[in-house]
N, C-alpha and C positions, 0 to 999 in steps of 0.2 A: 789707761789700759794699753793696751798691746795691739799692734796692730803690723799687718803688712805695708810697707811704704816702698815709691817710686823714688831713685835717686838718681836715673841715668839708664842707658842702653847697658839690658844685663846685670843691673844693680838693685836688687830688690831686698832690703831689711825689715826685719822684726824690730821694732823700737816701740817706745814709750810714746805715746801721742795725747793730749787733753780729748777727757771723757764728753761725747756728744751730749748735750742737753735742750730741751724745749725753747724754739727760734721763733716759733708761729702756734698762734691757737690752734691749727691742721694738723701739726706733729704728733710723732709718738716716738718714743726709743724702745728699741727693742734689744735683751739682751742674745748673742748672738749662738745659738747651740751648734750650727751648722753651715760651712760656706764652701765655697769651690771656687778651684782656677778653670777659668773659660780658656777655650781656643783664643777667644779675640782679647784675653789679658796678656797674649802672647805677644800680638803686636805692638802692645805697649814695652812689653819686655824688650823687645827687639829695637824700639824706637822708630816704628814707623807711624804710629799715630801723634799728630801735632798737638801741640800747647799743654803738656805736660810737665808739672811745678815739681822740683825737689820736695819730697816728703810727705806729696800727695798720696791717702788712703786707697789701698784697692780694692777692688770684688764688687762683682754685682749681682753674683748669686748667692743669696742669704736666705736664713731662716733663721726662728728662735723665738722668745716668751717677750710678751710687751710687759715693761717694765713701769711707762710712764705713757700719760696724754696728754694731749694738750685738753685747751677748754672747749675747743668748737667740734673734737672727735667724739662721733655717738657711735659709729659702729666696734669699736674697738674699746677692751678694758684690761686693765692689769691683770696679766695671768693667762692672757689668750696665746695660744700659739699660733703662730702665723708664718705664709711664705710671700717673699717680698717679690713682687716685678723689678726685672732691671730696668723698666721705664718708667719714670716720674710724670703722672699726670693729674689734672687737677681735677677733671670730671667734669669742666662746667663749660669750655670755651667751645667755639665751631666745632672743631677736630674731635674734641673729645664727647661728644655729645652724637659724632656720628661713630664713635665706636672707634676710631682713628686716632688711639691713645699717644702711640710714638708721634705722633705730628702736633702735641699738645703746644698752643701759642702762649701757656703762662709761667712752665715749669724751668725752664732755661733762664735763667737771671738776664737782664738787659746787658751787663757788658759783654756776657759770652754769647748771647743772642747775637750782639752787633759783629763779632767774629766770625761763626757758622753762616751769617749771611752774608758777609763779604766772600766765603770760601763757597759756599754753594748756593747764595741766593736768597734761599730761606733759612730760617732754621729748625731743626725738629726740636721734639723733648728731651728735657733734660734727663742724663745717666745718671745712674751711681757710679762711681769711681772710673770714670772713662773719659779724661782731659776737661780744661776747661772752654772747650770751644761746646763742651755739652753740660755746663753748669758748676764744674769742679767740685760737685758732692761728694765728701769723703764714703768711700767704700765700704761695704762690710766685711773682707776679712780680718776682721775686728773682734774685739769683744763685745761692742755695743756699736749701734746704728741708729743714727736719727732721721726719721721716716717722714719725707714733707708730702705731705697732702693722705694723709694715713686712711682717711675713710675711700679712698679710689683704689688705691695700688694693693694693701694684702689680703690676704684669701687665709680664713682659719683652717685650722688642719683638725678633720676628726680624728677622734679619738681611737686608737688601734693602728693606725700608721704611723711607720717610721720617718725617720728625718729622712734617712736614705731615700724612700721611695716616694716622698713629695719636694725635696728639694731643689730638683730640676724643674719643676713648676717654675721657678724664679725667670730661666733663661731659655735651656736649650733643647727641653722638649716641646714646650709653643713653637720654638723659633722652627725646629725641626717638624713639628707638625703643619706649619706653615709653608714651609718650603713645599711637604706633599699639598698642602691644600690648594696652593697658586696653580696646581697642576691641571685642576679639574678634572681627575682621575675618570677613566668610562672602563667600564667592563673590557677585559681583554688588553690593555695597555701595557706596554714597556716603560717603565722609568728608568734614566741614568742615573745617579748620582756621583760626582766628583767631590771625593773624601771619605772617608770613613771614621774621622773625628767622633767625636759626643755628639755633635750636631748632624752629620750624615748618618750615624747611626740612628737618631731620632728619626730623622726624614725617611729613613728606609723600611724603618718597622711603620712607620705613620704611613706611607704607602700603600702598604699590604693591609693595615688597617682601614683604608678609604678605598680600597678595592683592586690596588694594581695586580694585574697576571704574574709580571715579570718585574724584578727590581735588578740593575746592572750596578754594582758598584767597584768604583774606582780608587784604587789607590797604590802604593807598594809595601805600606810597612806589614808585617806579617801577623801581627794580632791583632789588628784592625780588621785585615782582610777575612783571618779566621772567624771573628767577632760577626762580621757581615754575611757569611756562608750559614754561621749558624742559625739566623735568622730567615733562608732561604734565598739570598742572594745568589746570585751568578757573579763572578767576579773577576776585575782585570787588573793587573799589576801591570802598570802604566812605563815600569822600566823594564818589562819581557813582551810585551806586543804591544802594537801598534791600538791604540783607543779608536780610531774612526774604523778601522779597517774591521776590527774585531766588530765593532757597533753594527757596521754596516752588514755584516755575518750573519749576525744573532739576528737581524730586523730584515734581513733576506733583501738589504738596498735599500729599504727605505726611510730608517734612521728612528732615533727612540722618538715618542710619541711626547715628552718631555724631558727636558735636562736640568740638573739641579746644578745649582754651583755652591757649595757648601766647603768652599773653600778659603774664597777671597783673595786679598793680597799679596800673602806669600807662600805663593806653590812654591814647591821643591825645584830649584833651581837648576837642576842636571836632569831634569824630566825631556826637555828637547832642548834643539839648536834656540828654537824662539825664547823660551822662559831663559835659557842663557842670558840673551841678546836683553830681555825685558830684566833680568837684574844686574847688567852692567848700565842701563839708563839709569835706573834709582841710585846705584853707587855714584855716578857721575851728576846726580841734579837734573837729567833730562827728563824724568817723568817722575811722579810720585805713587804708582803703584804698578804690580804684575799680574797685566790680567791675560795669563796664559790661558789657565782654566776655563774664563769667560769665552776666547775666541773660538776653545774646542768643544765646549757645549753647544755654540751657534753652529759649528757647524755640522754638529754630529744629531741633531734634533729634525725631524722629518720637516717636509712641505708642512706650514699650519700647525705647527707645533706649540710648545711652550719652555720659555728658558724661565725659571725659576730661579733668582739670585737672592741667598741669604750670607753668603758670604761678606765678612767688611771689606770695604773700599772708603777711601779715604780722599782723593782727589780727584785726578785727569787720567785718563785711560785713552794709551796711546794702540794705535792699528786697530782699533774693533772692526770686525768684517759687518759692518752694517746694511752692506750692498745685500750680504747673504739675506740677512734678516728681513728686510724690505722686501725683497722679490721673491724669496719661499712663504711670507705672511704669519711670519713669527709672532707668536706673542712674548712681551719679555716682562716680567713681575719681579716687586723685589721691593727691598724695605726691612728698618728695623720692626720687631714684632710689637703690635699692640696686645702685649701680654694680657692686660686685664681682659679684655675681652675672649679669648680664650679658655682661661682658667676654669668656668664652671664645667666645661664638656673635657677637660682633661684631668680634673679629678672626679670626672665620673667615670673614666676610661680607669684610674688607677683603682677606684673604689670597685671596680666590677672586676678587677684581677683582667680587664683586656690586656696592659704593658703594664711591666712594672720596672720604671726606670733605672733602678738601682743596679740594673746587669750593666751597667757602663763603667761601673765605679771598679778602679785597680790598687788605688792607694787611697789610704785614710792618716792622716799624720796630725800633729800640732802646728800651731800659729810656726810656733819656734822652725820647726822644720819647713816653713812655706818657702824660703826661698831657695834653699836646695831642689825645693819637688818643681821650681818655676824651672831650672834647669834641666831636669831630669823630662820633664812635662817636654818641653821644648826640644830638647836632642832627641825627643823618642826612644829612651831607652828603659829598659826593668820593664818593658810590657807596660808601660805608663800612658794607660788613654784617657783615664778622668781622676783628679786627685779631689778628695774632700777635706776639708779643714776643720779642726775640731777646737775651736778658741777656749 
């Protein structure tokens, strides 16, 4: 089959790889009808996520039609149309039973689990297409995808909904919604969001769904800021205004009730002096991540406010103002999204017309065009906000 594969920094190829097969009685195989390039895939493209192997199949935002099921699969049948969460979860372990699917104890294979424990202390769940720290599972930017624990992850798509409406249930809609959900939004709250990429856009709209009075959206890409304004957000271009001063002004000196980091490890390096210092530290192996946005979010949150972190970080962060967080009583919430737990509620929002996640799509293309679109998305060219691929 054809698939997008990783061969090093800035080297993505569309090439032929072996078709997936049933490896366990709990597996299913789907024919992928739509998949997407995620902002977190760009961390792989830029070579900042460790333990990628040449030839790894990419992609964790996937949906399609079931073409084969293992003997123990009871919830799915051949012909079902499904969206597949990016998190792989067994459904039976300590964490899955508590709804914390992204902490699954079983889905990350032992060899990968040991690597993850060395870096992070404990291993999270396995993920599709996202390094051998997290299982080395082939992703779905391909014609076919093997889905482990198929009774637990995929959600069936009701008739009448297009791929474009439901595809982002795989990741960015639940992730953006969780970012807002973490904020415990109360009537009258002001929520500040760093990053107006796909996850930030979903977080913005989710904050309004959950009752925020104001959302402040922070970015510098004109198309992203325009899309945020279209949803009713107040926007800050961080290259034109001081973010802290502007948020202080908008909140009469109190700070935002909650701040969402939807950027993660790769903020724009020329956004500030400290962002440039972070870039130098990473380039000279003095650090693993560039946490400028997180520092700013902590400083901009009001006393006893919340900092919600859904941007991807990989290792050790330098000079985090923890004194600010503890002395001012901040709550910090973060994590890979336990997608399975959010799916019924978010599918209902789509069915009810509360949100149509397809608004974020700017480019639709074939797998063969995928390598060029990785570059376009990374370089923020041609108004590219979200890419959907049709295998």
